[in-house]
ZATIZA-852932 format. One record per residue (C-alpha): residue in three letters; z, x, y. Coordinates in steps of 0.1 Angstrom, whole numbers, plus 2048, in hexadecimal, padded with zeros to 3 digits. Layout:
N
ALAZXY ...
This chain:
208
UNK06ED0A2AD UNK083D23299 UNK0A2D1A2B0 UNK09CCF52AD UNK09CCF6286 UNK0BCD0E288 UNK0CECF529D UNK0C2CD9286 UNK0CECE9266 UNK0EFCF0278 UNK0F4CCD27E UNK0ECCC225D UNK106CDB24E UNK122CCD26A UNK119CA925E UNK11BCAF238 UNK13ECBF23D UNK149CA6255 UNK140C8C237 UNK14DC9D21D UNK16FCA6233 UNK172C80239 UNK16AC73215 UNK189C66203 UNK197C741E3 UNK19EC601C6 UNK1B2C7A1B0 UNK1D6C821B1 UNK1F2C981A1 UNK21AC8D1A7 UNK23BC9519A UNK252C76196 UNK276C6B192 UNK286C49191 UNK2A2C3717D UNK29BC2215A UNK2B0BFF153 UNK2B5BE2140 UNK2A9BF6121 UNK2BDBE1106 UNK2A5BC80F0 UNK2C4BAF0EE UNK2D5BAE10F UNK2F3B99103 UNK2FFBBB0F3 UNK2FCBCC112 UNK2E1BE9116 UNK2DEBE413E UNK2E9C07148 UNK2D0C1C15D UNK2C7C40156 UNK2AEC5916A UNK28DC5D15B UNK273C7C16F UNK24FC89166 UNK22DC91174 UNK20EC79176 UNK1E8C7F180 UNK1CDC68186 UNK1A7C6B18B UNK190C51198 UNK176C43181 UNK16AC29199 UNK178C201BE UNK18DC0C1AE UNK195C1B18F UNK1A7C36182 UNK1B4C45164 UNK1D5C51163 UNK1EBC6714E UNK211C6A150 UNK22AC8113B UNK24FC7C142 UNK273C7A135 UNK289C59135 UNK2AEC6C131 UNK2C0C4D120 UNK2AFC2D10F UNK2CCC290F6 UNK2D0C080DF UNK2E9BEF0E6 UNK2FFBFC0CD UNK303C1B0DC UNK30DC0C0FE UNK328BFD0EE UNK335C1E0DB UNK330C2F0FD UNK34CC1210C UNK365C120EE UNK366C320E2 UNK367C580F0 UNK344C5C0DD UNK326C5F0F5 UNK307C550E6 UNK2DEC590F6 UNK2BDC530EB UNK2A6C67104 UNK280C66101 UNK266C7F10B UNK244C6A10F UNK21EC6D116 UNK209C5311E UNK1E4C4B12D UNK1D3C2A138 UNK1C1C1D158 UNK1CDC1217A UNK1BBBFD192 UNK1C1C041B3 UNK1B4BFA1D6 UNK19BC0E1E9 UNK19EC391EF UNK195C2C216 UNK1B7C1D217 UNK1DAC2E221 UNK1EBC15210 UNK1DFC0E1EA UNK1F0BF41D4 UNK1E8BFA1B0 UNK1EEBEC18D UNK1E9BFE16B UNK1EBBFD148 UNK1F6C18131 UNK1FBC26109 UNK20AC450F9 UNK224C520E6 UNK24AC540E9 UNK263C6E0D7 UNK283C620D6 UNK29EC770D3 UNK2C4C6D0CB UNK2E0C860D8 UNK308C830D4 UNK327C8E0E5 UNK34BC890E1 UNK349C9D0BE UNK34DCC10B6 UNK34BCDA099 UNK340CCF073 UNK344CAB07D UNK32BCAE09C UNK314CC1084 UNK316CA7069 UNK312C87082 UNK2F6C99095 UNK2E5C9E075 UNK2E4C7806D UNK2D9C7208E UNK2B7C83085 UNK2AEC67073 UNK2ABC54097 UNK294C700A6 UNK271C600A6 UNK252C600B6 UNK244C3A0BC UNK229C2C0CD UNK22CC200F2 UNK21CC08107 UNK220C0312D UNK217BEC14C UNK21DBF4170 UNK216BEE194 UNK220BFE1B2 UNK213C0D1D5 UNK201C2F1DF UNK208C3A206 UNK1EFC5620E UNK1F0C6C22C UNK1D6C89229 UNK1DCC9A20C UNK1FEC8F205 UNK208C701ED UNK226C5D1E9 UNK226C411CD UNK23FC291C7 UNK23EC131AA UNK24DC0118B UNK247C06166 UNK24BBF3147 UNK249C0512A UNK250BF8105 UNK255C0E0EB UNK24DC010C7 UNK26AC0F0B7 UNK26AC1408F UNK283C1B076 UNK2A8C1D079 UNK2A2C200A2 UNK295BFF0A1 UNK2B1BF308C UNK2CFBFE0A2 UNK2B7BF00C0 UNK2B1BD10B4 UNK28DBD70B7 UNK276BE90CF UNK282BFB0EE UNK279BEA110 UNK27EC0312C UNK27DBF6152 UNK275C1616C UNK277C1518F UNK26DC3619D UNK259C4B1BB UNK23FC671B9 UNK234C811D1 UNK217C941CE UNK1F4C9B1DB UNK1D1C911D9 UNK1B1CA91D4 
């Protein structure tokens, strides 16, 4: 009788372990890199240059098809169209970088699938930082001090979509993001309004 009980207990433990191992995960962490483009709100003046972006992202399942997501990253250059003209016709280099953080929700295909299309909506904040090159000494310091008025922290809204490919714990995320920085002050004046950023990226991480 005792041996039968032990055999049944062992079978139950093995069954639970097998079930836990087969249960798909709905959480992930990844690092990503990509390219931003089309950052001008007035395309007739330019602003179609591309620049790298990078960062990290996490996702945690609320429901099988609903995740909460968070992202932190840097867009290396989203300069206004007038800055593009300065780059083209003068030896001066002007750039606007943005560190940002955002969070939101993602609608995604079932975790039972190894190919999972998704769409998401996010909101957060972006810190704009203006940089200049082509000057030296006191002139550079004076101009940099003036450009400090462009450095602001403004609200950020985003939407996007893509496809997550998963095999085992490995996750590859290929996607697109549209981000709108609700610019204010002098940055908004020079840009002709808000910053509009398109971002194509690929991320690699793992699920847990």
